[in-house]
VMD Tcl script that builds the backbone (N, CA, C; Angstrom):
set m [mol new atoms 330]
animate dup $m
set s [atomselect $m all]
$s set {name element resname resid chain x y z} {
  {N N MET 1 A -183.629 -5.684 177.443}
  {CA C MET 1 A -182.476 -5.421 178.755}
  {C C MET 1 A -183.425 -4.742 179.337}
  {N N PRO 2 A -183.105 -4.125 180.620}
  {CA C PRO 2 A -183.539 -2.568 180.983}
  {C C PRO 2 A -182.816 -1.909 181.206}
  {N N GLU 3 A -183.311 -0.829 180.998}
  {CA C GLU 3 A -182.002 0.044 181.518}
  {C C GLU 3 A -181.967 0.895 181.972}
  {N N VAL 4 A -180.706 1.023 183.243}
  {CA C VAL 4 A -180.289 1.858 184.762}
  {C C VAL 4 A -179.888 2.456 183.994}
  {N N TYR 5 A -180.564 4.165 184.231}
  {CA C TYR 5 A -179.625 5.690 185.362}
  {C C TYR 5 A -179.076 5.455 186.597}
  {N N LYS 6 A -178.282 5.963 186.101}
  {CA C LYS 6 A -177.335 7.458 187.977}
  {C C LYS 6 A -178.047 8.387 187.486}
  {N N THR 7 A -178.885 8.698 188.532}
  {CA C THR 7 A -179.808 9.795 188.496}
  {C C THR 7 A -179.169 10.677 189.734}
  {N N ASP 8 A -179.804 12.046 189.634}
  {CA C ASP 8 A -179.666 13.209 190.053}
  {C C ASP 8 A -179.918 12.155 191.729}
  {N N VAL 9 A -181.044 11.683 192.065}
  {CA C VAL 9 A -182.223 11.583 193.308}
  {C C VAL 9 A -182.754 10.318 193.128}
  {N N GLY 10 A -183.520 9.313 194.946}
  {CA C GLY 10 A -184.028 8.076 194.350}
  {C C GLY 10 A -185.243 7.921 193.932}
  {N N THR 11 A -185.618 7.308 194.609}
  {CA C THR 11 A -187.307 6.942 193.567}
  {C C THR 11 A -188.649 8.038 194.469}
  {N N ILE 12 A -188.132 9.916 194.241}
  {CA C ILE 12 A -189.182 10.279 195.552}
  {C C ILE 12 A -190.200 10.415 193.980}
  {N N ILE 13 A -189.607 9.695 192.251}
  {CA C ILE 13 A -191.057 10.648 192.361}
  {C C ILE 13 A -192.616 9.422 192.191}
  {N N SER 14 A -193.092 10.768 192.323}
  {CA C SER 14 A -194.755 10.157 192.984}
  {C C SER 14 A -195.542 10.365 192.159}
  {N N PHE 15 A -196.428 9.317 192.806}
  {CA C PHE 15 A -198.473 8.866 191.606}
  {C C PHE 15 A -198.978 10.068 192.075}
  {N N ALA 16 A -198.550 11.036 192.847}
  {CA C ALA 16 A -199.827 12.094 192.438}
  {C C ALA 16 A -199.999 12.991 191.670}
  {N N LYS 17 A -199.093 12.852 190.728}
  {CA C LYS 17 A -199.526 13.629 189.250}
  {C C LYS 17 A -199.759 12.815 188.523}
  {N N PRO 18 A -200.663 13.147 187.440}
  {CA C PRO 18 A -201.571 11.938 186.576}
  {C C PRO 18 A -200.425 11.261 184.967}
  {N N ILE 19 A -199.582 12.673 185.453}
  {CA C ILE 19 A -198.668 12.632 184.085}
  {C C ILE 19 A -197.190 12.716 184.059}
  {N N THR 20 A -196.734 11.077 183.745}
  {CA C THR 20 A -195.144 11.351 183.399}
  {C C THR 20 A -194.322 11.197 181.901}
  {N N GLU 21 A -193.157 12.206 181.935}
  {CA C GLU 21 A -192.991 12.298 180.586}
  {C C GLU 21 A -191.834 11.591 180.973}
  {N N ILE 22 A -191.347 10.748 180.397}
  {CA C ILE 22 A -189.899 10.328 179.617}
  {C C ILE 22 A -188.931 11.210 178.118}
  {N N ILE 23 A -187.735 11.227 178.437}
  {CA C ILE 23 A -187.148 12.127 177.775}
  {C C ILE 23 A -185.969 11.144 177.351}
  {N N ARG 24 A -185.402 10.553 176.740}
  {CA C ARG 24 A -184.458 9.535 176.022}
  {C C ARG 24 A -183.497 10.973 175.029}
  {N N ILE 25 A -182.369 10.765 175.094}
  {CA C ILE 25 A -181.625 11.502 174.442}
  {C C ILE 25 A -180.156 10.695 174.370}
  {N N LYS 26 A -180.353 9.876 172.534}
  {CA C LYS 26 A -178.184 9.216 173.412}
  {C C LYS 26 A -177.599 9.930 172.373}
  {N N LEU 27 A -176.405 10.789 172.942}
  {CA C LEU 27 A -175.467 11.066 173.235}
  {C C LEU 27 A -174.708 10.480 172.784}
  {N N THR 28 A -173.937 11.187 171.205}
  {CA C THR 28 A -172.603 10.944 170.813}
  {C C THR 28 A -171.297 10.583 171.661}
  {N N ASP 29 A -170.816 10.935 172.665}
  {CA C ASP 29 A -170.002 10.625 173.743}
  {C C ASP 29 A -170.337 11.216 174.995}
  {N N GLU 30 A -169.515 10.703 176.149}
  {CA C GLU 30 A -169.601 11.201 177.064}
  {C C GLU 30 A -170.009 12.271 177.645}
  {N N SER 31 A -168.885 13.329 176.759}
  {CA C SER 31 A -168.697 14.814 177.468}
  {C C SER 31 A -169.859 15.556 176.995}
  {N N LYS 32 A -171.016 15.087 176.793}
  {CA C LYS 32 A -171.992 15.635 176.414}
  {C C LYS 32 A -173.563 15.687 177.712}
  {N N ILE 33 A -172.419 14.668 179.087}
  {CA C ILE 33 A -173.223 14.570 180.004}
  {C C ILE 33 A -173.895 15.827 180.771}
  {N N PRO 34 A -172.589 16.858 180.629}
  {CA C PRO 34 A -173.263 17.666 181.643}
  {C C PRO 34 A -173.811 18.860 180.550}
  {N N ALA 35 A -173.877 18.781 178.922}
  {CA C ALA 35 A -174.717 20.212 178.676}
  {C C ALA 35 A -175.797 19.616 178.651}
  {N N ALA 36 A -175.896 18.598 178.489}
  {CA C ALA 36 A -177.694 17.430 178.722}
  {C C ALA 36 A -178.003 17.970 180.114}
  {N N GLU 37 A -177.406 17.537 181.235}
  {CA C GLU 37 A -177.391 17.509 182.336}
  {C C GLU 37 A -178.849 19.513 182.589}
  {N N GLN 38 A -177.563 20.169 182.366}
  {CA C GLN 38 A -177.839 21.862 182.287}
  {C C GLN 38 A -179.296 21.920 181.762}
  {N N ALA 39 A -179.264 21.337 179.833}
  {CA C ALA 39 A -180.686 21.728 179.369}
  {C C ALA 39 A -182.040 21.315 180.108}
  {N N TRP 40 A -181.960 19.637 180.442}
  {CA C TRP 40 A -182.945 19.349 181.898}
  {C C TRP 40 A -182.942 20.440 182.627}
  {N N GLN 41 A -181.977 20.458 183.345}
  {CA C GLN 41 A -182.156 21.428 184.470}
  {C C GLN 41 A -183.045 22.947 184.432}
  {N N CYS 42 A -182.453 23.737 183.025}
  {CA C CYS 42 A -183.226 24.656 182.583}
  {C C CYS 42 A -184.243 24.236 182.274}
  {N N ARG 43 A -185.247 23.056 181.774}
  {CA C ARG 43 A -186.007 22.754 180.950}
  {C C ARG 43 A -186.871 22.679 182.824}
  {N N ALA 44 A -186.709 21.833 183.450}
  {CA C ALA 44 A -187.377 21.182 185.081}
  {C C ALA 44 A -187.391 22.291 185.915}
  {N N HIS 45 A -187.096 23.566 185.378}
  {CA C HIS 45 A -186.937 25.138 186.094}
  {C C HIS 45 A -188.253 25.673 184.991}
  {N N LEU 46 A -187.756 26.121 184.281}
  {CA C LEU 46 A -189.132 26.598 183.238}
  {C C LEU 46 A -190.248 25.812 183.894}
  {N N THR 47 A -189.983 24.845 183.523}
  {CA C THR 47 A -191.747 24.242 183.708}
  {C C THR 47 A -192.642 24.582 184.649}
  {N N ALA 48 A -191.459 24.470 185.363}
  {CA C ALA 48 A -191.127 24.150 187.909}
  {C C ALA 48 A -192.210 25.771 187.850}
  {N N LEU 49 A -191.083 26.927 187.406}
  {CA C LEU 49 A -191.953 28.662 187.262}
  {C C LEU 49 A -193.234 28.153 186.738}
  {N N ALA 50 A -193.782 27.873 184.889}
  {CA C ALA 50 A -194.686 27.776 184.356}
  {C C ALA 50 A -196.097 27.361 185.300}
  {N N ARG 51 A -195.751 26.208 185.540}
  {CA C ARG 51 A -196.751 25.222 186.240}
  {C C ARG 51 A -196.967 24.707 187.654}
  {N N GLY 52 A -196.104 25.202 188.611}
  {CA C GLY 52 A -195.247 24.672 189.969}
  {C C GLY 52 A -193.971 24.181 190.142}
  {N N SER 53 A -194.317 23.224 191.391}
  {CA C SER 53 A -193.270 22.628 191.385}
  {C C SER 53 A -193.626 20.943 191.410}
  {N N ASN 54 A -192.368 20.511 189.959}
  {CA C ASN 54 A -192.869 19.309 189.224}
  {C C ASN 54 A -192.086 18.415 189.925}
  {N N PRO 55 A -192.399 17.379 190.231}
  {CA C PRO 55 A -190.960 15.978 190.906}
  {C C PRO 55 A -190.466 15.288 189.500}
  {N N TYR 56 A -188.982 15.991 189.401}
  {CA C TYR 56 A -188.370 15.200 188.523}
  {C C TYR 56 A -187.245 13.792 188.339}
  {N N ALA 57 A -186.512 13.555 188.004}
  {CA C ALA 57 A -184.850 12.693 188.202}
  {C C ALA 57 A -184.040 12.703 186.556}
  {N N PHE 58 A -182.747 12.414 186.192}
  {CA C PHE 58 A -182.967 12.999 184.898}
  {C C PHE 58 A -180.440 11.822 185.748}
  {N N GLY 59 A -180.914 11.582 184.846}
  {CA C GLY 59 A -179.209 10.943 184.509}
  {C C GLY 59 A -179.021 10.384 183.308}
  {N N PRO 60 A -177.858 9.778 183.391}
  {CA C PRO 60 A -176.832 9.244 182.459}
  {C C PRO 60 A -177.172 7.863 181.934}
  {N N SER 61 A -176.662 6.282 181.396}
  {CA C SER 61 A -177.309 5.495 181.563}
  {C C SER 61 A -176.150 4.614 182.528}
  {N N VAL 62 A -176.041 3.562 182.430}
  {CA C VAL 62 A -174.605 2.991 183.132}
  {C C VAL 62 A -174.968 1.583 182.864}
  {N N ASN 63 A -175.822 1.327 182.088}
  {CA C ASN 63 A -175.476 -0.192 181.601}
  {C C ASN 63 A -175.618 -0.485 179.772}
  {N N LEU 64 A -175.638 0.731 179.024}
  {CA C LEU 64 A -176.467 1.100 177.780}
  {C C LEU 64 A -174.884 1.192 177.189}
  {N N ASP 65 A -174.911 0.123 175.268}
  {CA C ASP 65 A -173.361 0.813 174.892}
  {C C ASP 65 A -173.086 1.830 174.691}
  {N N GLU 66 A -174.468 2.389 174.813}
  {CA C GLU 66 A -174.162 3.268 173.763}
  {C C GLU 66 A -174.394 4.958 174.989}
  {N N ASN 67 A -174.412 6.063 175.093}
  {CA C ASN 67 A -174.413 6.928 176.058}
  {C C ASN 67 A -175.936 7.366 175.555}
  {N N VAL 68 A -176.042 7.075 177.154}
  {CA C VAL 68 A -177.640 7.830 176.660}
  {C C VAL 68 A -178.415 8.507 177.598}
  {N N PHE 69 A -179.111 9.450 177.990}
  {CA C PHE 69 A -179.151 10.339 178.444}
  {C C PHE 69 A -181.057 10.530 178.971}
  {N N CYS 70 A -181.376 10.428 180.165}
  {CA C CYS 70 A -182.937 10.542 180.815}
  {C C CYS 70 A -182.982 11.145 181.809}
  {N N GLY 71 A -184.650 11.541 181.212}
  {CA C GLY 71 A -185.119 13.046 182.555}
  {C C GLY 71 A -186.424 12.470 182.420}
  {N N ILE 72 A -186.973 12.279 183.609}
  {CA C ILE 72 A -188.706 11.962 184.045}
  {C C ILE 72 A -188.815 12.987 184.896}
  {N N GLU 73 A -190.471 13.512 184.414}
  {CA C GLU 73 A -191.243 14.281 184.803}
  {C C GLU 73 A -192.455 14.000 185.596}
  {N N ARG 74 A -192.772 14.594 186.478}
  {CA C ARG 74 A -194.754 14.261 186.656}
  {C C ARG 74 A -194.231 15.977 186.996}
  {N N GLN 75 A -195.573 15.098 186.253}
  {CA C GLN 75 A -197.031 17.075 186.025}
  {C C GLN 75 A -198.614 16.347 186.347}
  {N N GLU 76 A -199.261 18.132 186.403}
  {CA C GLU 76 A -200.305 17.627 186.352}
  {C C GLU 76 A -201.082 17.576 185.027}
  {N N ASN 77 A -200.388 18.653 184.448}
  {CA C ASN 77 A -201.509 18.523 182.817}
  {C C ASN 77 A -200.567 18.859 181.708}
  {N N LEU 78 A -200.471 18.506 180.174}
  {CA C LEU 78 A -200.081 18.541 179.449}
  {C C LEU 78 A -200.350 19.748 178.428}
  {N N ASP 79 A -199.306 20.408 178.646}
  {CA C ASP 79 A -199.416 21.801 177.805}
  {C C ASP 79 A -198.375 21.635 176.393}
  {N N LEU 80 A -199.085 21.409 175.744}
  {CA C LEU 80 A -197.725 20.705 174.757}
  {C C LEU 80 A -196.862 21.676 173.508}
  {N N ALA 81 A -197.877 23.378 173.960}
  {CA C ALA 81 A -196.602 24.988 173.299}
  {C C ALA 81 A -195.707 24.648 174.503}
  {N N GLU 82 A -195.252 24.587 175.723}
  {CA C GLU 82 A -194.551 25.036 176.613}
  {C C GLU 82 A -193.778 23.661 176.161}
  {N N VAL 83 A -194.131 22.121 175.989}
  {CA C VAL 83 A -193.453 21.027 175.475}
  {C C VAL 83 A -192.229 21.206 174.489}
  {N N LYS 84 A -192.944 21.791 174.028}
  {CA C LYS 84 A -192.591 21.700 172.334}
  {C C LYS 84 A -191.755 22.694 172.478}
  {N N GLU 85 A -191.234 23.821 172.842}
  {CA C GLU 85 A -190.411 25.398 173.035}
  {C C GLU 85 A -188.899 24.134 174.217}
  {N N ALA 86 A -189.385 23.578 175.178}
  {CA C ALA 86 A -188.657 23.318 175.731}
  {C C ALA 86 A -187.692 21.771 175.055}
  {N N LEU 87 A -188.693 21.351 174.551}
  {CA C LEU 87 A -187.593 20.153 173.913}
  {C C LEU 87 A -186.840 20.943 172.791}
  {N N LYS 88 A -186.531 21.708 172.318}
  {CA C LYS 88 A -185.834 21.995 171.314}
  {C C LYS 88 A -184.629 22.527 171.336}
  {N N LYS 89 A -184.744 22.828 173.230}
  {CA C LYS 89 A -183.144 23.262 173.904}
  {C C LYS 89 A -182.423 21.562 174.066}
  {N N LEU 90 A -183.037 20.356 174.614}
  {CA C LEU 90 A -182.911 19.571 174.630}
  {C C LEU 90 A -182.655 18.556 172.883}
  {N N SER 91 A -183.013 19.059 172.109}
  {CA C SER 91 A -182.540 17.841 171.201}
  {C C SER 91 A -181.559 18.834 169.966}
  {N N ILE 92 A -181.017 19.784 170.670}
  {CA C ILE 92 A -179.539 20.354 169.713}
  {C C ILE 92 A -177.900 19.571 170.809}
  {N N ILE 93 A -178.724 18.880 171.846}
  {CA C ILE 93 A -177.390 17.987 172.781}
  {C C ILE 93 A -177.729 16.371 171.704}
  {N N GLY 94 A -178.823 15.481 171.026}
  {CA C GLY 94 A -178.474 14.242 170.480}
  {C C GLY 94 A -179.643 14.036 170.494}
  {N N GLU 95 A -180.295 13.386 169.339}
  {CA C GLU 95 A -181.044 12.133 169.209}
  {C C GLU 95 A -181.650 11.925 170.077}
  {N N MET 96 A -183.143 12.274 169.947}
  {CA C MET 96 A -184.267 13.370 171.416}
  {C C MET 96 A -185.062 11.537 170.813}
  {N N SER 97 A -185.848 11.048 171.496}
  {CA C SER 97 A -187.567 10.896 172.135}
  {C C SER 97 A -188.096 10.500 172.969}
  {N N SER 98 A -189.269 11.148 173.361}
  {CA C SER 98 A -190.262 11.706 174.170}
  {C C SER 98 A -191.867 10.694 174.323}
  {N N ILE 99 A -191.760 10.066 175.804}
  {CA C ILE 99 A -193.581 9.760 175.825}
  {C C ILE 99 A -194.159 10.049 177.031}
  {N N PHE 100 A -195.545 10.010 176.826}
  {CA C PHE 100 A -195.834 10.671 177.662}
  {C C PHE 100 A -196.979 9.760 178.368}
  {N N VAL 101 A -197.130 9.623 179.693}
  {CA C VAL 101 A -197.807 8.189 180.442}
  {C C VAL 101 A -198.227 8.513 180.843}
  {N N LYS 102 A -199.730 8.305 180.842}
  {CA C LYS 102 A -200.833 9.130 181.935}
  {C C LYS 102 A -201.393 7.834 182.955}
  {N N VAL 103 A -201.700 8.448 184.392}
  {CA C VAL 103 A -201.966 7.522 185.166}
  {C C VAL 103 A -202.760 8.152 186.285}
  {N N SER 104 A -204.174 7.119 186.181}
  {CA C SER 104 A -205.319 7.141 186.164}
  {C C SER 104 A -206.065 6.287 187.000}
  {N N GLN 105 A -206.629 5.884 187.636}
  {CA C GLN 105 A -207.894 5.104 188.454}
  {C C GLN 105 A -208.603 4.508 187.451}
  {N N PHE 106 A -208.179 3.360 187.652}
  {CA C PHE 106 A -208.727 1.690 186.893}
  {C C PHE 106 A -211.096 1.885 187.035}
  {N N LYS 107 A -211.778 2.411 186.652}
  {CA C LYS 107 A -212.654 2.043 186.731}
  {C C LYS 107 A -213.473 0.939 186.482}
  {N N LYS 108 A -213.738 -0.139 187.438}
  {CA C LYS 108 A -214.788 -1.404 186.092}
  {C C LYS 108 A -215.795 -0.851 185.625}
  {N N PRO 109 A -215.799 -1.447 184.554}
  {CA C PRO 109 A -217.444 -1.176 183.910}
  {C C PRO 109 A -218.342 -1.876 184.450}
  {N N SER 110 A -219.111 -1.881 184.715}
  {CA C SER 110 A -220.661 -2.683 185.229}
  {C C SER 110 A -221.260 -3.323 184.451}
}
mol reanalyze $m
mol bondsrecalc $m
mol representation Tube
mol addrep $m
């Protein structure tokens, strides 16, 4: 089943940056949503200061039985030390999973 989230923005995340980071946090209950939003905004602000402006979106699930918060950010490059530190703040809110997807032009082999 597709997961649907109520995000802070529409579909403005462009593919102009090659890396997409998707973070899912399982929350114990709905009361944790404001803390997750605050932690994500703090993380997005810190990464924007370090890397420049990055398009991002975040929000809670609307069609899942469990409470899940999702954050999505587009990036130019991957700085694992910076990401690891920023993820610590999010991981204390709930069970977290993270995936990075790199998008690049496909070159057909000769």
